[in-house]
N, C-alpha and C positions, 0 to 999 in steps of 0.2 A: 348799776351801769346807767350812765346818762343816755339821753336820747341820741346825742351826737355820736357817742361811742357805739351805741347799738346800730345806728345807720352805717357807720364805718365798718363795723364787724359784719353786718349783713352784706355789704358790698364786697368785702374780702372773701366771704364764704362763696358768694356767687361767682366771683372771679376765679377762685380755685376750681370750682366745679366746671365752669366754662372752659378753662384751660385743659382740664382732664378730658373732657368730651371732644374738644377741638383737636387734641393730639391724636386721639383714636380715629376721628374722622379724617384727619390729614393722611395718616398712614393707610387707611382703607382706600382713600382716593388715589394716593400715590402708587400703590401696588395694583390697583384694579382699573385705573383710567389713565389718560394722558393729561388730565386737567392740570396737574401740579408739576409737570415736567417743564421747568422754566428755562431750560437750556438744552442745546443740542450737543454740548460737550460731554464726552464720556467721563471726564474728571468730575463733572457736576454730579453724575449718577453715582460714581464711586463715593464721593463726599456725602451725598444724601443717604446712601445705603449704610453709612456708618453711624447714623443717628437713632435707629429704632430702639435699641436697648436703653440708651440714655433718656430718650423721650418716654419710654415706658416707666422708667424710674421717676421722672418728673410727673407723669400722669398719676402714678400710684401715690406719690407724696401729696400731690394736689388734692386727690380724692380724700385721703386720710386727713389732710389739713382741714378741708371743708367740713368733714364729719366732726372732727374734734373741736374746731373753733365754734361750730354751731352749738355744740354741747358745753362750750366753755371748759374744756379739759386741757390738761398739760400736753397731751399728745398732739393736740391741735397746734399748739405753739411750736413744738418740735418739728412736726411735719410741715408747718407753714414756713418755718425758717429754711428747712431743707428744700422745699419746693421753690422758694424764692432764689436760693443759691443756685439750684440747678437751672432755673429759668434764666437767670442773669448769665451764667456761664454759657449755656447753649445759645442764647441770643448774641453774646459777644463773639462766639466762635463763628456763627452764621454771618454776622456783620463783617467780621474781618475777612472771611472767605469772599464775600460779595464785593467788598472794596478792593481786595487784591486781584480779583478776577473779572472786574468790569461788569458785574451783574447789574449795577445801577446806571450804567452808561452804555448805550443810549437809554434814556429813561422811557420805559415801556410799561404796559399793564403788568407784565411779569415782574418788573422792578417794583411796582407798587405793591404787589402781593408779597414779595420778599421783604420789603421794608415794613409792611404792616405786621408780618409775623414777628420780626425783630422788635418792633415797637410794642406789640401786645405782650411780649414776654418781658422785655427790659424795663419799660417805664413803670408799669404797675408794681412789678416785683421790687424794684428799687425803692418805691414809696411804701410798700407793705412792711419791709424789714424793720425800719425804724418804728412804725406804728406797733407792730407786734412786740418789739423790745420794750417800748415805752409802757405797754399794757401787760407785760409778762406776769406781773404779780397776780392779776385777776385770774389767769389761767393756772398758775402754779398753786395758788391758795385753794382752788376748787378741789384739788386732789389730795391736799394735805390732811 
């Protein structure tokens, strides 16, 4: 593995571990504090309360991806692709809800938090998928 590939892989492993931890922290804060209650609308809470199971799936995939990619194993590739797909899907669902329901306007600190969550899920995941696919043989060959 080249130095550039190794750095990219290290970044990806850290990203997946970070996402897994941040999802757990988000839900702990959401259910135990008012910090992440970004709207007074009841529909916002109904919408947010529909995410814990999907987010748990994303966190599990992210942790398994981090472990597998760190060890350069095929399950890291599998769970990395699954985590990216889940992250992209959840980010787009959140983005569409926010756009349709005026979460970003007027632009407030709550809007910044919501936009940051979407960006942290969507942008890296969309960049990781092609990298994983391009380097899939190194993960698949390791288990052969």
